[in-house]
C-alpha positions as a printed Julia matrix, in Angstrom:
82×3 Matrix{Float64}:
  -7.59  40.19  -185.84
  -5.36  40.26  -189.02
  -3.87  36.59  -189.55
  -1.02  35.58  -191.58
  -1.18  32.42  -193.5
   2.34  31.27  -193.73
   1.28  27.56  -193.92
   0.37  26.84  -197.44
  -2.58  24.34  -197.3
  -6.1   25.02  -198.18
  -7.21  24.79  -194.3
  -5.09  27.59  -192.83
  -6.25  30.08  -195.76
  -9.93  29.23  -194.98
  -9.09  29.73  -191.38
  -7.47  33.0   -191.47
 -10.57  34.19  -193.67
 -12.85  32.95  -191.45
 -11.17  34.64  -188.48
 -10.49  38.03  -189.97
 -12.16  40.83  -188.24
 -14.31  43.22  -190.1
 -11.71  45.86  -192.12
  -9.11  43.7   -191.3
  -6.42  42.17  -193.65
  -5.14  38.7   -194.49
  -1.37  38.3   -195.47
  -1.27  35.02  -197.41
   2.42  34.12  -197.88
   2.09  30.39  -197.86
   3.05  28.71  -200.87
  -0.08  26.82  -202.38
  -0.04  23.31  -203.9
  -3.51  22.89  -203.72
  -6.53  25.43  -204.63
  -8.13  26.78  -201.36
 -11.73  28.1   -201.53
 -12.33  31.9   -201.28
 -16.09  32.54  -199.79
 -16.59  35.91  -200.81
 -20.42  35.32  -199.69
 -19.15  36.0   -196.26
 -16.02  38.37  -196.72
 -17.82  40.99  -199.2
 -19.6   43.17  -196.61
 -16.87  43.01  -194.13
 -14.19  45.17  -196.23
 -11.43  42.61  -195.77
  -8.25  43.17  -197.81
  -6.14  39.94  -199.01
  -2.65  40.53  -199.9
  -0.47  37.67  -201.43
   3.34  37.51  -202.31
   6.4   35.22  -201.67
   8.73  36.14  -198.76
  11.37  39.09  -199.81
  14.47  37.61  -198.37
  16.43  40.6   -198.74
  15.32  41.98  -195.44
  16.3   38.45  -193.94
  19.57  39.1   -192.5
  18.59  42.45  -190.99
  15.54  40.95  -189.13
  17.53  38.32  -187.47
  20.22  41.01  -186.33
  17.17  42.66  -184.93
  15.75  39.63  -183.22
  19.66  38.67  -181.7
  19.96  42.35  -180.44
  16.44  42.2   -178.61
  15.43  44.87  -180.81
  12.41  42.81  -182.08
   9.88  41.4   -179.79
   9.42  37.94  -181.88
   7.81  36.0   -178.77
   4.78  37.54  -179.81
   4.89  36.12  -183.36
   5.61  32.54  -182.18
   2.52  30.38  -181.71
   4.24  26.87  -182.08
   7.48  25.4   -181.59
   8.73  21.78  -183.14
Protein backbone atom coordinates (compact mmCIF):
# COMPACT_ATOMS: atom_id res chain seq x y z
CA UNK A 1 0.00 0.00 0.00
CA UNK A 2 1.26 3.44 -0.92
CA UNK A 3 -1.04 5.98 0.78
CA UNK A 4 -1.66 9.58 -0.25
CA UNK A 5 -2.22 12.22 2.43
CA UNK A 6 -4.23 15.04 0.91
CA UNK A 7 -6.02 16.05 4.12
CA UNK A 8 -3.26 18.04 5.80
CA UNK A 9 -3.89 17.24 9.46
CA UNK A 10 -1.29 15.50 11.66
CA UNK A 11 -3.42 12.38 12.22
CA UNK A 12 -3.82 11.70 8.49
CA UNK A 13 -0.07 11.92 7.82
CA UNK A 14 0.76 9.73 10.80
CA UNK A 15 -1.85 7.19 9.67
CA UNK A 16 -0.32 7.09 6.18
CA UNK A 17 3.18 6.47 7.55
CA UNK A 18 1.75 3.68 9.69
CA UNK A 19 -0.03 2.04 6.75
CA UNK A 20 2.71 2.23 4.12
CA UNK A 21 4.16 -1.13 3.10
CA UNK A 22 7.90 -1.86 3.11
CA UNK A 23 9.41 -0.28 0.00
CA UNK A 24 6.28 1.87 -0.42
CA UNK A 25 5.76 5.58 -0.84
CA UNK A 26 3.78 8.20 1.04
CA UNK A 27 2.64 11.10 -1.14
CA UNK A 28 2.11 14.05 1.19
CA UNK A 29 0.21 16.77 -0.70
CA UNK A 30 -1.97 18.03 2.18
CA UNK A 31 -1.34 21.61 3.23
CA UNK A 32 -0.23 21.58 6.87
CA UNK A 33 -1.30 24.03 9.53
CA UNK A 34 0.20 22.08 12.42
CA UNK A 35 3.31 19.91 12.83
CA UNK A 36 3.05 16.16 12.30
CA UNK A 37 5.29 13.57 13.92
CA UNK A 38 7.51 11.54 11.63
CA UNK A 39 8.31 8.24 13.37
CA UNK A 40 11.68 7.47 11.80
CA UNK A 41 12.26 4.72 14.37
CA UNK A 42 9.57 2.64 12.63
CA UNK A 43 10.23 3.74 9.03
CA UNK A 44 13.99 3.60 8.53
CA UNK A 45 14.25 -0.18 8.16
CA UNK A 46 11.22 -0.37 5.83
CA UNK A 47 12.85 1.59 2.97
CA UNK A 48 9.95 4.06 2.70
CA UNK A 49 9.94 7.07 0.36
CA UNK A 50 8.05 10.20 1.41
CA UNK A 51 7.37 12.90 -1.16
CA UNK A 52 5.83 16.31 -0.57
CA UNK A 53 4.51 19.08 -2.76
CA UNK A 54 1.54 21.18 -3.66
CA UNK A 55 -0.93 20.17 -6.34
CA UNK A 56 0.11 21.27 -9.81
CA UNK A 57 -3.05 22.75 -11.33
CA UNK A 58 -1.53 22.81 -14.83
CA UNK A 59 -2.89 19.32 -15.56
CA UNK A 60 -6.32 19.78 -13.89
CA UNK A 61 -8.16 20.53 -17.14
CA UNK A 62 -6.62 17.48 -18.83
CA UNK A 63 -7.49 15.20 -15.92
CA UNK A 64 -11.09 16.45 -15.80
CA UNK A 65 -11.44 15.86 -19.55
CA UNK A 66 -10.11 12.31 -19.11
CA UNK A 67 -12.60 11.62 -16.30
CA UNK A 68 -15.47 13.07 -18.34
CA UNK A 69 -14.43 11.00 -21.38
CA UNK A 70 -14.28 7.76 -19.38
CA UNK A 71 -10.53 7.39 -19.90
CA UNK A 72 -9.72 7.48 -16.21
CA UNK A 73 -11.09 5.01 -13.65
CA UNK A 74 -11.74 7.63 -10.99
CA UNK A 75 -14.09 5.39 -8.96
CA UNK A 76 -11.02 3.59 -7.60
CA UNK A 77 -9.77 6.78 -5.94
CA UNK A 78 -12.95 8.02 -4.27
CA UNK A 79 -13.26 6.79 -0.70
CA UNK A 80 -15.73 9.29 0.78
CA UNK A 81 -18.55 11.48 -0.47
CA UNK A 82 -19.89 14.47 1.43
